[in-house]
Structure formats: structure tokens, C-alpha cells
C-alpha positions, 0 to 999 in steps of 0.5 A: 547512467542507469540507476535501476537496482533489482534488490529490495531492502527486505533486510530493514523489515525487522528494524521497522517492526522494532521501531513501531514497538518502541513508538508504541511503548512510549505513546499514550495508552488507548491511543496507540495501535500496531497491526498487520494485514494480508491482502493483494496488490494489483496495477493499471497501466499499459498492459492492464488499462483497467482494474482487473481483479484476476491480476491481484497478487499476494501482499501484506502490511505492518503498521503503527497508528496513533489517534489524535482525536476520536475521529482522526488518526495518523498511520505509518505503514510498510507494504510488501507485495508482488505486482504482475500482468501479461499481454497473454493470453488475451491481449487488450488490442492489436498493439498488445498482441504485437507487444506480447510482453509480461512482467512480475515485480516485488515492491516495498512501500513505506509511507504515512497517511491521515485517517478520518473515521466517520463514527465515534467507535472509541467512546465506550459509552456509545457502544459503537463498535465499527466505523467506515473511514477514508485516508490520504497521505504520501509514500515512497515506492521501491521495486525490483525484478524487471529484466532487460531494462531499456530505460534510465529511471530510478526504482524508487518513486514518490506516490500518493496513497488514498482510499477507504475502509471499515474497521470493527472493534472486537474488544478493548485491545483487538480490532479487525478491518478491511481496506482498499487503497489506490496509489497515484504514481508520477511514473510510467515504468511500473510495468517497464512499458512506456513509449517503445521497445528498445529493440524496435524503436519505430514501434509505439510500445505504450502511452508515455503520457499516462502514468501507472497506478497500483492498488492494495486491498487487504484485511487487517488485525490491530492491537491497542496498547490498553491500560486499565485505569487506576481507581485511585485516580478518580478520588 
């Protein structure tokens, strides 16, 4: 039984943003952030064996971040975007020339990561405004858009996001950043290409032993829910 679905639950995006806002209002001041990001998504797999900057497609994110300490934060995020690749016009090898296929899908990723910041930019006394960081966690990837699906698989798959970035604090409330993240999948059908074409079962179509990867690169803008300390608390 095929359990592939073309649709993506974009209807849940407003509810996700509302959930982030409610969490932010209930969290401790100065430790809670909410933000958005714009960037691009790409992939590597049977059609693109190596990372290709020219294959990037538009993507965006919304996220909630809570600092457990001055160096460690947890972040929940939702990423929406497009992934595409083609064997045309420059196939990577004779197999790709014979295959002559392409794909373009929409995807949603929901997940959570742990971030570690190398510099203490949160201490106002240090006047340190920026810090590089790395992150890792777990997420769920859901895709839609493939035509002529010839395999039995679920369009929702677990993935492991990891990567790094840098952030800069503009003032007590606003920060900007840049981030690059890779997604390790346990799945070989992001491009709908694996062992063979269904209409040509004797022809080797792809490498089913190498799972697909996808990537997100983007700029972020975040808002810190900052509360001005009351002077009477220090008497």
C-alpha cells in the first residue's frame, strides 16, 4: 500500500507561531527569543552527488529559543522550503544522461536542537556582541510534490540536523545571525530516485545504499523578550 501524500500541512503554520508566542510570554525574561529567517535549501543524492550552490531554492524558518545558561540554548523550529535538482543540461555521468530526470518538491521540517555558543555575548558587562555557535538535534521532515511515484514509502521521515552559525546582538532586544545546517536522513527518496526506474526494471537507476541529505542556509532575525529591571528590587 502506498502511503505517500502530496500535500503538506501548511495550515498548521499559524498555530505553530501562536504556540511560540504563548511559550515566550510564559518564559523568563532575557532568556526567551522568537525569530524568523530567510535563506535557501539544497540537497545531495543520486541526482546531485556533491553539494551545488546553484541548486539552492528559497526556504524560510520560524523559531523559538530559550537559553538554559549563557552558553547553551534549546531551539524549536519550523522550516519550509523547496528542493530541486535535474540531470539536465549537464548530467554528472553516463548513467545520469540515460536517466534524464528531475524533481522539485516542497517540504516542511519541524524539530528541536541544542545550541552551544563559544563566547558569552549575554553578559552586558563584557560588551561582547557576537558569538559563533554549533547545534545538533532531531527533526521530522515531510515532503510533497513528486509525480509518478513508483515506490512504497512514507513522505514523513526522521532526520538529524546539525551545523553552525554566528550571531550578532544589535541591542538588548534584537539580534541577527547567519546559519548553515546539514540534515542527515535515513531515506533514499528525497529525489524519488533509488535503485531503478519502474518502467525499466533492468536498468540501474541510482544507489540505494547512499541515503539523501538536504541543507538549509539562511539569515535570521530574533527578538528577545526583555524586561527592564525594577530598581526597588536592588534595595
